[in-house]
NUDO-557262 format. One record per residue: residue in one letter; x, y, z of N, C-alpha, C in turn; residue number from 1. Coordinates in steps of 0.02 Angstrom, whole numbers, plus 32768, in hexadecimal, padded with zeros to 4 digits. Layout:
<pts>
a:X:Y:Z:X:Y:Z:X:Y:Z:NUM
...
</pts>
This chain:
<pts>
m:802A:7FC4:8000:8000:8000:8000:802C:803E:8000:1
t:8020:806B:7FD2:8044:80AB:7FCE:8013:80E3:7FDF:2
e:8027:8110:800C:7FFD:814A:801C:8028:8188:8021:3
r:8009:81C0:8011:802C:81FF:8014:8041:820C:805D:4
l:8078:8230:8066:8093:823B:80A9:8060:825B:80D7:5
d:803A:828C:80C0:800B:82AC:80ED:7FD5:827C:8103:6
a:7FBF:824F:80D8:7F8D:821D:80EB:7FAB:81ED:811F:7
f:7FE9:81D9:8114:800B:81AD:8144:8012:81CF:8188:8
m:8027:820E:8187:8032:8232:81C6:7FF1:823D:81EB:9
a:7FBB:824D:81C7:7F7A:8256:81E7:7F62:8214:8207:10
r:7F6A:81DD:81E4:7F55:819C:81FE:7F7F:8188:823A:11
a:7FC0:8193:8236:7FED:817F:826C:7FDF:81A8:82AB:12
n:7FD7:81E9:82A4:7FCC:8213:82DF:7F87:8207:82FD:13
a:7F55:81F9:82D4:7F12:81E9:82EF:7F16:81AB:831A:14
a:7F3A:8178:8302:7F42:813B:8329:7F6B:8147:8368:15
y:7F9F:8170:8362:7FCB:817D:839B:7FA4:81A0:83D3:16
y:7F81:81D5:83C4:7F5E:81FB:83F8:7F22:81D5:8413:17
a:7F08:81A6:83EE:7ECF:817F:8405:7EE3:8147:8434:18
t:7F22:8131:8431:7F36:80F5:8455:7F6E:80FE:8486:19
r:7F91:8137:8484:7FCC:8140:84AF:7FC7:8180:84D7:20
d:7FEE:8183:850D:7FF6:81C1:8533:8030:81E8:8513:21
p:8021:821E:84EE:8058:8241:84CB:808B:825F:84FB:22
f:8077:826C:8538:80A6:828D:8566:80D9:825C:8583:23
a:80D2:821C:8570:8108:81ED:857F:8141:81F5:854E:24
d:8134:8217:8516:8166:821F:84E1:8183:8266:84DC:25
f:815D:8297:84F4:8177:82DC:84F0:8157:8306:8526:26
t:8176:833F:8534:815E:836E:8567:8153:83B2:8546:27
t:8119:83CF:8553:8108:8410:8536:8113:8448:8569:28
s:8112:8485:8552:811F:84BF:857D:80F0:84C2:85BA:29
p:80AF:84B6:85B3:8084:84B9:85EE:8097:8485:8623:30
e:80B4:844C:860E:80C8:8419:863E:810A:842A:865F:31
i:8131:8456:863F:8171:846A:865B:8168:849D:8693:32
s:813A:84CD:8688:8130:8502:86B9:80E7:851A:86B9:33
q:80CA:8521:86F4:8086:853A:86F9:8081:8582:86E1:34
v:80B9:85A5:86E0:80B9:85EC:86CC:80A6:85F4:8683:35
f:80B6:85C3:865A:80A5:85C6:8613:805A:85CF:860A:36
g:8033:85A4:8629:7FEA:85A9:8623:7FCF:85E8:8644:37
e:7FEB:85FA:867D:7FD4:8637:869F:7FDD:8674:8672:38
l:8017:8679:8653:8025:86B2:8628:7FF6:86B4:85EC:39
l:7FE8:867A:85CE:7FBB:8679:8595:7F74:8689:85A9:40
g:7F61:8675:85E6:7F1E:8688:85FE:7F17:86D2:8606:41
l:7F49:86F2:8624:7F46:873B:862D:7F4F:875F:85EB:42
w:7F75:8742:85BD:7F7A:875C:8578:7F34:875E:8559:43
a:7F0F:8727:8560:7ECC:8723:8544:7E9E:8758:8563:44
a:7EA7:8764:85A4:7E7E:8796:85C5:7E8B:87DC:85A9:45
e:7ECA:87EB:859C:7EDA:882C:857F:7EBE:8832:8538:46
v:7EC2:87FC:8512:7EA5:87FD:84CF:7E5A:8807:84D3:47
w:7E39:87E6:8502:7DF1:87EE:850C:7DDF:8837:8518:48
r:7E05:8857:8542:7DF8:889E:854F:7E02:88C8:8510:49
s:7E35:88B8:84E9:7E41:88DF:84AB:7E0A:88D3:8478:50
m:7DE5:889B:847F:7DAD:888C:8453:7D6D:88B0:8469:51
g:7D70:88D4:84A1:7D35:88F5:84BC:7D11:88CD:84F0:52
s:7D31:889A:850C:7D16:8870:8541:7CD2:8851:8530:53
p:7CCE:882E:84F7:7C8E:880F:84E5:7C79:87DA:8519:54
d:7C39:87D7:8527:7C1D:87A7:8557:7BDC:878A:853A:55
p:7BDC:874A:8526:7C11:8719:8531:7C47:871B:84FC:56
v:7C7E:86FA:850A:7CB5:86F3:84DB:7CCE:86AB:84DE:57
i:7CE2:8690:84A6:7CFC:864C:84A3:7D47:864D:84B1:58
l:7D5C:8627:84E3:7DA3:8619:84ED:7DAE:85D1:84D8:59
a:7DD6:85C6:84A6:7DDF:8583:8489:7E28:8570:848A:60
e:7E33:852E:848E:7E77:8514:8487:7E76:84DA:8457:61
a:7EA6:84D9:8429:7EAE:84A3:83FA:7EE6:8475:8412:62
g:7ED7:8436:841A:7F09:8406:8432:7F1B:8412:847A:63
p:7EEB:840E:84A9:7EF9:8421:84EF:7F1E:83EE:8519:64
g:7F31:83B5:84FC:7F5A:8385:8521:7F37:836D:8560:65
r:7F58:8373:8599:7F3B:835F:85D9:7F0F:8396:85F7:66
g:7F09:83CE:85D5:7EE3:8406:85F1:7F0C:8432:861F:67
t:7F4D:8427:8621:7F78:844B:8650:7F7A:8496:8640:68
l:7F86:84A6:8601:7F8A:84ED:85ED:7F4A:8511:8602:69
m:7F10:84F5:85F0:7ED2:8517:85FD:7EC1:851A:8647:70
a:7ED2:84E6:866C:7EC6:84E7:86B5:7EEF:851F:86D5:71
d:7F2E:8526:86C1:7F58:855C:86DB:7F3E:85A0:86C5:72
a:7F27:85A5:8686:7F0D:85E4:866C:7ECF:85FA:8692:73
l:7EA1:85CB:869D:7E63:85DC:86BF:7E6E:85EF:8708:74
r:7E9F:85CF:8728:7EAF:85E1:876D:7EC7:862A:8771:75
a:7EF4:863C:8743:7F0D:8681:8742:7ED6:86B2:8731:76
i:7EAB:86A0:8700:7E74:86CC:86ED:7E45:86D7:8727:77
g:7E34:86A0:874A:7E06:86A7:8783:7E20:86D4:87B9:78
k:7E61:86D4:87C4:7E7F:86FE:87F9:7E87:8747:87E2:79
m:7E9C:8750:87A4:7EB0:8792:878D:7E7C:87B7:8764:80
v:7E54:8792:873C:7E24:87B2:870F:7DE1:878C:8713:81
p:7DC1:878E:874E:7D85:8764:8756:7D4C:8776:8727:82
d:7D48:87B4:870F:7D13:87C5:86E0:7D1C:87A0:869E:83
f:7D5A:8795:8689:7D67:876D:864E:7D54:8724:865C:84
g:7D64:870C:8697:7D52:86C8:86A9:7D08:86BB:86A6:85
r:7CE0:86ED:86B9:7C97:86E5:86B7:7C7D:86E9:866F:86
a:7C9F:870F:8645:7C87:8719:8600:7C99:86DF:85D2:87
l:7CD0:86BC:85E1:7CE9:868B:85B1:7CC0:864B:85B1:88
r:7CBD:862C:8577:7C9F:85EA:856E:7CD7:85BE:8550:89
l:7CE8:8589:8574:7D23:8561:8562:7D11:852B:852F:90
h:7D38:852A:84F9:7D31:84F8:84C4:7D75:84D9:84B6:91
l:7D77:8497:84B2:7DB5:8473:84A6:7DB0:8449:8467:92
v:7DE5:8449:8440:7DE7:8422:8401:7E15:83E7:840D:93
e:7DF8:83AC:8411:7E1D:836F:8422:7DFC:8333:8401:94
n:7E24:830A:83DE:7E0A:82CE:83BE:7E12:828F:83E9:95
s:7E43:828F:8416:7E53:8253:843C:7E21:8248:8475:96
p:7DFC:8210:8476:7DCE:8203:84AE:7DF2:8200:84F1:97
s:7E2D:81E2:84F3:7E51:81DC:8532:7E67:8221:854C:98
l:7E7F:824C:851F:7E92:828F:8536:7E55:82B9:8549:99
r:7E1E:82B0:8526:7DE0:82D3:8539:7DCD:82C1:8581:100
a:7DD4:8281:8593:7DC3:826B:85D6:7DF0:828C:860A:101
v:7E30:8292:85FB:7E5E:82B4:8629:7E4C:82FD:862F:102
q:7E3E:831D:85F7:7E2B:8364:85F9:7DEA:836F:8620:103
a:7DBA:8341:8617:7D79:8348:8639:7D81:8342:8685:104
s:7DB5:8320:869C:7DC0:8319:86E4:7DD9:835B:8703:105
r:7DEF:8389:86D8:7E0C:83C8:86F1:7DE5:8405:86DC:106
l:7DBE:83FF:86A6:7DA0:843A:8687:7D57:842E:8677:107
e:7D30:8464:867B:7CEB:8463:8662:7CEB:8486:861E:108
a:7CDA:8461:85EA:7CE2:847C:85A7:7CB2:8459:8577:109
s:7CAF:8473:853A:7C90:8452:8502:7CC8:843A:84D4:110
w:7CC1:83FC:84BA:7CF6:83DF:8492:7CE1:83DB:8448:111
h:7D13:83E1:841C:7D07:83DF:83D4:7D3F:83B8:83B3:112
d:7D30:839A:837A:7D63:8376:8354:7D8E:83A4:832B:113
r:7D72:83DE:8317:7D96:840C:82EB:7D8B:8454:8302:114
i:7DBB:847E:82F3:7DB3:84C6:8302:7D77:84E1:82DD:115
e:7D6B:84C7:82A1:7D33:84DF:8278:7CF0:84D1:8299:116
d:7CEE:84A4:82CB:7CAF:8492:82EC:7CA0:84BF:8328:117
i:7CCE:84EA:833C:7CC1:8517:8374:7C88:8546:8361:118
p:7C57:8550:838D:7C1D:8579:837B:7C2F:85C2:836E:119
a:7C01:85E5:834E:7C0D:862B:833B:7C14:8657:8378:120
g:7C38:868F:836E:7C40:86C0:83A2:7C88:86DA:83A5:121
p:7C93:8711:83C7:7CD8:8729:83CF:7D01:86F5:83F4:122
m:7D3F:86EC:83DE:7D66:86B3:83F7:7DAE:86C6:8402:123
i:7DCA:86AB:8438:7E12:86AD:8444:7E28:8664:8444:124
l:7E54:8653:8414:7E69:860E:840A:7EB3:8607:841C:125
l:7EC3:85D4:8443:7F08:85C4:8455:7F1A:8580:8437:126
g:7F56:857A:841F:7F6D:8539:8405:7FB8:8532:8412:127
n:7FCA:8506:8440:8010:84FA:844F:8024:84B5:8434:128
e:8055:84B3:8408:806B:8476:83E8:8030:8451:83C8:129
f:8008:8477:83A4:7FD0:845A:837F:7FE0:8454:8335:130
l:7FFC:8489:8319:8009:848A:82D1:803D:8456:82BB:131
d:806E:8449:82E7:80A5:841C:82D2:808F:83D4:82C6:132
a:8055:83C1:82E1:803D:837D:82D9:800F:8375:829C:133
l:8001:83AC:8279:7FD7:83A8:823E:7FFF:8388:8205:134
p:7FDF:8360:81DC:8004:833A:81A9:8020:8366:8171:135
i:805A:8354:815A:807D:8379:8125:8084:834F:80E6:136
r:808B:8372:80AE:80A2:8353:8070:80EC:8365:8067:137
q:8111:8338:8048:8158:8346:8039:8165:833A:7FEF:138
f:818B:836A:7FD3:819F:8366:7F8D:81EB:8369:7F8A:139
v:8209:8340:7F5E:8251:833E:7F56:8263:834F:7F0E:140
r:8293:837D:7F07:82A8:8391:7EC4:82DD:8361:7EA9:141
r:82CB:833D:7E75:82FA:8314:7E50:8306:8338:7E0D:142
d:8302:8315:7DD5:8304:8339:7D95:82C1:835D:7D8B:143
r:828F:8349:7DB3:824E:836A:7DB7:8236:8361:7DFF:144
w:8200:8382:7E10:81E6:837A:7E54:81C2:8337:7E5B:145
m:81D1:8315:7E92:81B2:82D5:7EA4:8191:82DE:7EE8:146
e:8159:82BA:7EF4:8139:82BC:7F35:8146:827B:7F5B:147
r:8153:8283:7F9B:8161:8248:7FC5:8120:8225:7FDA:148
h:811F:81E4:7FCE:80EC:81B7:7FE7:810E:8185:8015:149
v:80E5:8160:803B:8100:812F:806A:80E7:80EA:8056:150
a:8116:80BA:8056:8105:8075:8047:8138:8048:8069:151
s:8120:8016:808D:814C:7FE4:80AD:8181:8003:80D9:152
g:816F:8037:80FE:819D:8055:812E:81D2:8081:810F:153
g:81C9:8096:80D0:81FA:80C2:80B0:81D8:80F2:8081:154
f:81FF:8121:8067:81E5:8152:8038:81E5:8137:7FF1:155
v:81B1:8149:7FCC:81AD:813D:7F84:81A0:8181:7F64:156
e:81C8:8194:7F33:81C0:81D5:7F13:819B:81CC:7ED1:157
l:8165:81F1:7EC9:813C:81EE:7E8D:8137:8233:7E6D:158
p:8134:8237:7E2B:8130:8279:7E0A:80F2:829F:7E20:159
t:80F8:82E1:7E22:80C0:830C:7E34:80B6:8342:7DFF:160
d:8079:8357:7DF8:8068:838E:7DCA:8062:83D1:7DEF:161
e:8072:83D2:7E30:806E:8410:7E57:809F:8443:7E39:162
h:808A:8483:7E39:80B5:84B9:7E22:80DF:84D1:7E5E:163
l:811F:84C2:7E5C:814B:84CF:7E95:8186:84F9:7E7D:164
p:81A9:851A:7EAC:81E0:8547:7E98:821B:8520:7E7A:165
d:8244:8543:7E56:827E:8525:7E34:82B8:8522:7E65:166
w:82B5:84F2:7E92:82E9:84EA:7EC5:831F:84B9:7EAD:167
p:835A:84BA:7ECE:8391:848E:7EB8:8380:8444:7EC2:168
e:83A4:841B:7E9E:839F:83D2:7EA3:83A8:83BC:7EEC:169
g:837C:8390:7F03:837F:8375:7F46:8359:839C:7F7A:170
s:833E:83D7:7F67:8319:8400:7F97:82D8:83DD:7FAC:171
v:82C5:83E6:7FEB:8287:83CB:8005:8258:8405:8016:172
l:821D:8403:7FFC:81EA:8436:800A:81B1:8415:8031:173
e:819E:8434:8068:8167:841B:8090:812B:844A:808C:174
r:80F0:842D:808C:80B3:8455:808A:8081:8435:80BA:175
c:8066:845F:80E8:8034:8447:8117:7FF0:8464:8103:176
e:7FCC:8440:80DB:7F8D:845A:80C1:7F58:8464:80F8:177
p:7F54:8438:812B:7F23:8445:8160:7F31:8486:8186:178
a:7F71:8498:8190:7F80:84D6:81B1:7F6C:8512:8187:179
l:7F77:850E:8146:7F63:8545:811A:7F17:854C:8119:180
a:7EF4:8513:8118:7EAB:8515:8119:7E91:8532:815A:181
l:7EB2:8521:8191:7E9F:853C:81D2:7EA8:8587:81D4:182
a:7EE1:85A0:81BB:7EED:85E8:81BA:7EB8:860B:8191:183
s:7EA5:85EE:8159:7E71:860A:812F:7E2D:860C:8153:184
h:7E1E:85D5:8176:7DDF:85D3:819C:7DDE:8607:81D3:185
l:7E15:860D:81F7:7E18:863E:822E:7E13:8685:8212:186
a:7E31:8691:81D8:7E2C:86D3:81BA:7DE4:86E5:81AC:187
e:7DC0:86B6:818F:7D79:86C3:8180:7D50:86CC:81BF:188
r:7D5C:86A2:81F0:7D34:86A6:822E:7D44:86E4:8256:189
l:7D84:86F1:8263:7D96:8728:828F:7D86:876C:8270:190
r:7D8A:8771:822D:7D78:87B0:820D:7D2F:87C1:8219:191
v:7D04:878F:821A:7CBC:879A:8220:7CA6:879C:826A:192
q:7CC1:876E:8292:7CA7:8766:82D6:7CD5:8784:830C:193
g:7D12:8795:82F9:7D40:87B4:8329:7D69:8781:834F:194
g:7DA4:8797:8363:7DCD:876C:838C:7E16:8768:8377:195
v:7E3A:873E:839A:7E82:8735:8390:7E93:86EB:8399:196
a:7EC2:86D2:8372:7EDB:868E:837A:7F26:8691:8386:197
l:7F3C:866F:83BA:7F83:866C:83CB:7F9C:8624:83C6:198
f:7FD2:861B:83A0:7FF0:85D9:839A:8039:85DD:83AF:199
v:804E:85AD:83D8:8094:85A8:83ED:80AD:8563:83D5:200
d:80E0:8563:83AC:80F7:8525:838E:813E:852D:8377:201
y:815A:84FA:8358:81A1:84FF:8345:81AB:84FB:82FA:202
g:81DE:851F:82E5:81EF:8525:829E:8213:8566:8292:203
p:822E:856F:8255:8252:85AD:8244:8222:85E7:8238:204
e:823C:8624:823E:8213:865F:8234:81FE:8666:81EB:205
h:8229:8650:81BD:821C:8658:8176:821A:8613:8154:206
s:81F3:860E:8120:81EF:85CF:80FA:8234:85BB:80E2:207
a:8244:857B:80E9:8287:8564:80D6:8283:851C:80BF:208
p:82AD:8508:808E:82AD:84C2:8079:82C9:8495:80B0:209
g:82B7:8455:80AD:82D3:8425:80DC:82A0:83F2:80F3:210
d:82B9:83BA:8109:8290:8383:8123:828D:838A:816F:211
s:8253:839C:818A:824D:83A6:81D2:8222:8371:81F3:212
l:820B:833F:81CE:81E2:830A:81EB:820A:82E5:821F:213
q:81EC:82DC:825B:820F:82B6:828F:81DC:828F:82B8:214
a:81F6:825E:82DD:81CB:8234:8307:81ED:822A:834A:215
l:81C3:8228:837F:81DB:8219:83C3:81B6:81DD:83DF:216
r:81DC:81AE:83F9:81C0:8174:841C:81E9:8169:845A:217
d:81C8:8166:8495:81EC:815D:84D4:8222:8192:84DD:218
r:8210:81D0:84C8:823D:820A:84CD:827D:8203:84A4:219
q:827C:81D7:8473:82B6:81CF:8447:82A0:81DB:83FF:220
v:82CD:81FB:83D8:82C0:8204:8391:82C0:81C1:836E:221
c:8290:81B4:8343:828B:8174:8321:8276:817E:82D9:222
d:8274:8148:82B3:8261:814A:826D:8217:8159:8268:223
p:8203:8190:8248:81BC:81A2:8245:8191:8174:821B:224
l:81B1:814A:81F1:818B:8121:81C2:8181:80D9:81DB:225
v:819D:80C9:8215:819A:8085:8230:8169:8083:826A:226
e:8141:804F:826C:810F:8044:82A1:80E1:8081:82A8:227
a:80BC:808E:8273:808E:80C6:8273:805E:80C3:82AE:228
g:8056:80FB:82D1:802A:80FE:830A:804C:80F4:834D:229
s:808C:80E1:834B:80B0:80D5:838A:80DC:8110:839E:230
a:80E0:8144:8374:810A:817E:8382:80E5:81BD:836F:231
d:80FA:81F4:838D:80DE:8236:837F:8103:8253:8343:232
l:80DE:8261:830D:80FB:827D:82D0:80EE:82C8:82CE:233
t:8122:82EF:82C2:811B:8337:82BD:8148:8352:8285:234
a:813C:8391:8273:8166:83B4:8242:8167:83FD:8254:235
h:819A:8420:823E:819F:8467:824B:8164:848D:822D:236
v:814D:84BF:8250:8118:84EA:8237:8135:851E:8208:237
d:8115:8527:81CF:8128:855C:81A0:8100:859A:81B4:238
f:811A:85C1:81E2:80F6:85FB:81FC:80E9:862F:81C6:239
q:8118:8637:8199:8110:8668:8164:80D4:8657:8138:240
a:80CF:8618:8123:8097:8603:80FA:8056:8606:8122:241
f:8058:85F4:8161:801D:85F5:818C:8001:863C:8192:242
g:802D:866C:819E:8017:86B1:81A3:7FFC:86CC:8162:243
k:801C:86BA:812A:8004:86D2:80E9:7FBF:86B7:80D9:244
a:7FAF:867B:80F1:7F6E:865D:80E3:7F35:867D:810A:245
a:7F46:86A5:813D:7F13:86C6:8166:7F01:8709:8147:246
h:7EE7:8708:810B:7ED9:8745:80E5:7EA9:8772:810A:247
g:7EBC:87B2:8110:7E90:87E3:812F:7E99:87EC:8179:248
l:7EC1:87C2:8199:7ECE:87C9:81E0:7F11:87EC:81EB:249
a:7F18:880B:8225:7F59:8825:823A:7F81:87EA:8256:250
v:7FBE:87E1:823E:7FE8:87AA:8254:8021:87C6:827E:251
c:8025:87AF:82BC:805B:87C4:82E9:808A:8789:82F3:252
g:80CA:8795:82E7:80FB:8760:82EB:8107:8742:82A6:253
p:812A:870A:82A5:813F:86E0:82DE:8177:8701:8307:254
l:8172:86F6:8348:81A0:8713:8378:81BC:86D9:83A3:255
p:81FE:86D7:83AF:8219:86A1:83D9:81F5:869D:841C:256
q:81E7:865F:8431:81C1:8654:846F:81E2:8676:84AB:257
g:8225:8673:84AE:8247:8691:84E7:8239:86DB:84ED:258
i:823B:86FF:84B5:822C:8747:84B6:81E3:8753:84C8:259
f:81B7:872C:84AA:816F:8734:84B7:815F:872A:8501:260
l:8178:86F4:851E:8169:86E6:8564:818A:8717:8593:261
a:81C7:872C:8582:81E9:875D:85AC:81C2:879F:85AF:262
r:81A7:87B3:8576:817F:87F1:8574:813F:87EA:859C:263
l:8125:87AD:85A1:80E8:87A2:85C9:80F6:879C:8614:264
g:8136:8799:8627:8147:8797:866E:815B:8753:8687:265
l:8178:8728:865C:818B:86E5:866F:81B8:86E4:86AC:266
f:81EC:870C:86AB:821D:8708:86E1:8205:872A:8721:267
q:81DF:8760:871A:81C3:8780:8755:8193:8751:8779:268
r:8166:8732:8754:8135:8705:8773:8158:86C8:8790:269
s:8187:86AB:876C:81AA:8670:8785:81D1:8682:87C4:270
g:81F1:86BD:87C6:8215:86D2:8801:81E8:86DB:883D:271
a:81AE:86F8:8831:817E:8703:8868:8167:86C0:8885:272
l:8158:8690:8859:8144:864E:8870:817C:862B:8895:273
a:81B9:8632:887C:81F3:8610:889A:81FF:8628:88E2:274
r:81F0:8667:88EF:81FC:8682:8933:81CE:8662:8967:275
g:8197:8645:8951:8169:8625:8980:8174:85DA:8986:276
l:81A9:85C1:8967:81B6:8579:8968:81F6:856A:898F:277
s:8202:852A:899B:8241:8516:89B9:827A:8527:8989:278
p:82B8:852B:89A2:82EF:853B:8975:82F5:850D:8939:279
d:82ED:84CC:8944:82F2:849D:890B:82B9:84A7:88DA:280
a:827C:84AE:88F3:8242:84B7:88C7:8247:84FA:88A4:281
g:8260:852D:88C6:8269:856E:88A7:829A:856C:886E:282
q:82D0:8547:8877:8301:8540:8842:82E4:851C:8805:283
r:82BA:84EA:8813:829A:84C7:87DC:826B:84F5:87B6:284
m:8249:8521:87DA:821D:8551:87B9:8244:857F:878B:285
i:827D:8598:87A3:82A6:85C5:877B:82C4:85A0:873F:286
r:82DB:8562:8749:82F7:853C:8711:82C2:852D:86DD:287
s:8284:8523:86F3:824E:8517:86C3:8243:8554:8696:288
a:8245:858F:86B5:823D:85CC:868E:8277:85D4:865D:289
q:82B2:85C6:8673:82EC:85CB:8647:82E6:8599:860D:290
r:82CD:855E:861B:82C5:852C:85E6:8296:8544:85B0:291
l:8261:8567:85C3:8231:8581:8593:824E:85B8:8568:292
a:827F:85DC:8583:8297:8619:8561:82DD:8615:8546:293
e:8303:85E2:8557:834A:85E1:8544:8352:85E3:84F8:294
p:837D:8610:84DF:8385:861A:8496:839D:85DC:8472:295
d:83C3:85B0:8493:83DE:8575:8471:83AD:853B:8471:296
g:8371:8545:848D:8340:850F:8491:82FC:8528:847D:297
m:82CB:851E:84A9:8286:852E:849A:827B:8579:848D:298
g:82A3:85A2:84AD:8298:85EA:84A8:829E:8606:8462:299
r:82C7:85E8:8438:82CE:85FF:83F3:82AE:85D0:83C1:300
l:82B1:858F:83CE:8293:855F:839F:8248:8569:839B:301
f:8228:8574:83D4:81E0:857E:83D5:81D0:85C7:83C6:302
k:8198:85D1:83A3:8182:8614:8390:8139:861F:83A3:303
a:8128:865D:83AD:80E2:8671:83B9:80CA:869A:837D:304
i:808E:868B:8365:8070:86B1:832F:8027:86BD:8341:305
a:800F:86FA:8335:7FCA:870B:8344:7FA7:8724:8305:306
l:7F6B:870B:82FA:7F40:8721:82C3:7F08:874A:82E2:307
c:7F03:878A:82CF:7ED7:87B8:82F2:7EA6:87DB:82C4:308
h:7E69:87E6:82DC:7E3B:8813:82BA:7E5E:8856:82B0:309
p:7E56:8875:8277:7E7C:88B3:8269:7E6F:88EB:829B:310
d:7E35:88EB:82BC:7E26:8921:82EB:7E41:8915:8331:311
v:7E5C:88DA:833E:7E78:88CB:8380:7EBF:88E5:8384:312
s:7ED0:8906:83BB:7F13:8921:83C4:7F46:88E7:83C9:313
t:7F84:88F6:83BA:7FB9:88C4:83BD:7FB9:88A1:8401:314
p:7FB4:885F:8403:7FAF:883D:8443:7FEF:8843:846D:315
p:7FE9:8839:84AF:8024:8839:84DA:8057:8806:84C2:316
g:8097:8816:84CD:80CC:87E9:84B9:80E8:87F8:8474:317
f:80BD:8815:8449:80D3:8827:8406:80E3:8871:83FF:318
v:80D7:8897:8433:80E7:88DE:8433:812F:88E7:8449:319
e:8157:8907:841F:819E:890F:842F:81A8:8945:8463:320
</pts>
C-alpha cells in the first residue's frame, strides 16, 4: 500500500493520540512551568479588554493536552480578572477520547473535534504545539519535482504536477495544507465575529527548504515511518506561510517564545512564586522559567504568532 505522506502522518497521529499517553514521549511548556499557562490566561484577559470586553466571549484552546495550560490560565484569570472569568465560555478542541477524559476531570468545557466546529461569537483561541502535529506534504527536487509517499516503512517518490519554485537539486519543500486552511478559516471568522488567535509552536521565522519531519517514542528520536501510531510525528511550522494565509487579519510575529514570555513577565512571576517556596523548589521554579526562555533551546526555537481582527490593538508581548 502506498499513501501520500500527509495521509500517512494523519493516520499515524490519530492512532497515536487515541491509544497512547503523549506526555510519556514529550514535555510541553505548560507541563514545565505553571507560569506559562498563567501568563497566557492574563494575556487573553488583556486581549478581551482590547476587544471591548464582550460578554459572553469564547475562550478556546486547540490541542489542550492534559488541560494543564487552561487550568493554570483560569486560576490566574479568576484571581486577577474575575470579570473576564465570568464572561468567558470555555471550548476545547480535542479528538482523543482519553485526553478528553483527563481534561474533563480538571475543566468544565464544551468539546469539539475541529476548530471549525466552535460556535459563533467573539473568540480568543490559544494553541500550544498544535500546528506542528498537522500533516504535511513533502516534495523533493530531482530532475523534476517529486512527491514523497510512504510504502513498506520507507519513502517512495512519485512525479507531481504541482507548480513549485525552481529550487536546486535535492531540495525538500514542505507544505502543511491543514494549517493553511485553518489560517484561512480563522481569517474569515475573526474578520466577521471578532477575536484573536495565538499559536505557540516551533519552526523558523521564514519559510525555508528542508526535511523537518521527526518522531519521538519513549522520549527518543526514532524513524517516523516505522510502526505507525507508536510515535508522535511532528514537523516545523511554516509561520510565514501560515500568516500569509490569514488574509485580512493583522499578523503579529512570529516572535521567539523567550522574548514573548519575558515581555509578559515570565521572570518576575517565577521569581515571586519562588520566594514562597523552599530553596530547592524555588530553584526548580527559576530553572523552569529559564528552560522556557533560553536562546539555545525553547526560547528561540519556539515562536509565538497572533492572528488579530484589524481593529484590535497589538496584543501584549508583541509590543516592542
